[in-house]
ChimeraX commands (.cxc) that place a marker at each C-alpha (Angstrom):
marker #1 position -34.02,-48.08,14.07 radius 0.5
marker #1 position -36.46,-44.97,15.68 radius 0.5
marker #1 position -39.48,-46.01,18.33 radius 0.5
marker #1 position -42.67,-45.08,16.64 radius 0.5
marker #1 position -45.90,-43.68,18.51 radius 0.5
marker #1 position -47.04,-46.93,17.54 radius 0.5
marker #1 position -44.64,-48.80,18.64 radius 0.5
marker #1 position -44.19,-47.05,22.20 radius 0.5
marker #1 position -47.83,-48.61,22.71 radius 0.5
marker #1 position -47.25,-51.66,22.10 radius 0.5
marker #1 position -44.16,-51.45,24.47 radius 0.5
marker #1 position -45.58,-49.83,27.02 radius 0.5
marker #1 position -48.82,-52.05,27.26 radius 0.5
marker #1 position -46.08,-55.19,27.01 radius 0.5
marker #1 position -44.36,-53.42,29.60 radius 0.5
marker #1 position -47.06,-52.09,31.68 radius 0.5
marker #1 position -44.78,-48.63,31.98 radius 0.5
marker #1 position -47.02,-46.44,29.13 radius 0.5
marker #1 position -45.98,-45.02,26.04 radius 0.5
marker #1 position -44.56,-41.81,27.02 radius 0.5
marker #1 position -41.50,-43.11,28.99 radius 0.5
marker #1 position -40.29,-45.15,25.15 radius 0.5
marker #1 position -41.23,-41.73,22.67 radius 0.5
marker #1 position -39.83,-39.51,25.86 radius 0.5
marker #1 position -36.63,-42.23,25.70 radius 0.5
marker #1 position -36.88,-41.41,21.60 radius 0.5
marker #1 position -36.83,-38.15,21.57 radius 0.5
marker #1 position -33.78,-37.84,24.10 radius 0.5
marker #1 position -31.55,-39.78,22.26 radius 0.5
marker #1 position -32.70,-38.27,18.61 radius 0.5
marker #1 position -31.35,-35.16,20.17 radius 0.5
marker #1 position -28.26,-36.65,22.15 radius 0.5
marker #1 position -27.81,-37.94,18.70 radius 0.5
marker #1 position -28.06,-34.80,16.76 radius 0.5
marker #1 position -26.08,-32.94,19.25 radius 0.5
marker #1 position -23.09,-34.99,18.78 radius 0.5
marker #1 position -23.66,-35.19,14.65 radius 0.5
marker #1 position -23.78,-31.47,14.47 radius 0.5
marker #1 position -21.47,-30.50,17.28 radius 0.5
marker #1 position -18.45,-28.57,14.67 radius 0.5
marker #1 position -21.29,-26.83,13.18 radius 0.5
marker #1 position -23.69,-25.40,16.06 radius 0.5
marker #1 position -19.67,-23.68,17.52 radius 0.5
marker #1 position -20.07,-21.74,14.48 radius 0.5
marker #1 position -23.37,-20.53,15.42 radius 0.5
marker #1 position -22.64,-17.30,17.48 radius 0.5
marker #1 position -25.48,-17.19,20.83 radius 0.5
marker #1 position -27.73,-14.30,20.90 radius 0.5
marker #1 position -27.84,-13.02,24.21 radius 0.5
marker #1 position -30.89,-11.20,24.96 radius 0.5
marker #1 position -29.97,-7.45,27.62 radius 0.5
marker #1 position -32.82,-6.09,30.23 radius 0.5
marker #1 position -32.44,-2.99,31.85 radius 0.5
marker #1 position -33.71,-2.80,35.27 radius 0.5
marker link #1:1,2 radius 0.2
marker link #1:2,3 radius 0.2
marker link #1:3,4 radius 0.2
marker link #1:4,5 radius 0.2
marker link #1:5,6 radius 0.2
marker link #1:6,7 radius 0.2
marker link #1:7,8 radius 0.2
marker link #1:8,9 radius 0.2
marker link #1:9,10 radius 0.2
marker link #1:10,11 radius 0.2
marker link #1:11,12 radius 0.2
marker link #1:12,13 radius 0.2
marker link #1:13,14 radius 0.2
marker link #1:14,15 radius 0.2
marker link #1:15,16 radius 0.2
marker link #1:16,17 radius 0.2
marker link #1:17,18 radius 0.2
marker link #1:18,19 radius 0.2
marker link #1:19,20 radius 0.2
marker link #1:20,21 radius 0.2
marker link #1:21,22 radius 0.2
marker link #1:22,23 radius 0.2
marker link #1:23,24 radius 0.2
marker link #1:24,25 radius 0.2
marker link #1:25,26 radius 0.2
marker link #1:26,27 radius 0.2
marker link #1:27,28 radius 0.2
marker link #1:28,29 radius 0.2
marker link #1:29,30 radius 0.2
marker link #1:30,31 radius 0.2
marker link #1:31,32 radius 0.2
marker link #1:32,33 radius 0.2
marker link #1:33,34 radius 0.2
marker link #1:34,35 radius 0.2
marker link #1:35,36 radius 0.2
marker link #1:36,37 radius 0.2
marker link #1:37,38 radius 0.2
marker link #1:38,39 radius 0.2
marker link #1:39,40 radius 0.2
marker link #1:40,41 radius 0.2
marker link #1:41,42 radius 0.2
marker link #1:42,43 radius 0.2
marker link #1:43,44 radius 0.2
marker link #1:44,45 radius 0.2
marker link #1:45,46 radius 0.2
marker link #1:46,47 radius 0.2
marker link #1:47,48 radius 0.2
marker link #1:48,49 radius 0.2
marker link #1:49,50 radius 0.2
marker link #1:50,51 radius 0.2
marker link #1:51,52 radius 0.2
marker link #1:52,53 radius 0.2
marker link #1:53,54 radius 0.2
view
């Protein structure tokens, strides 16, 4: 279950720390989870390196 914006507003009000904190924590968790689920497939994606001429 994810923290929705509505729930973040409610939690932020209850805890006195605002909804932004709760949404940032949800986003951090979602990214952490996605990186673990996709880890094997991400290793096969080549990394594009940009070179800059000085």
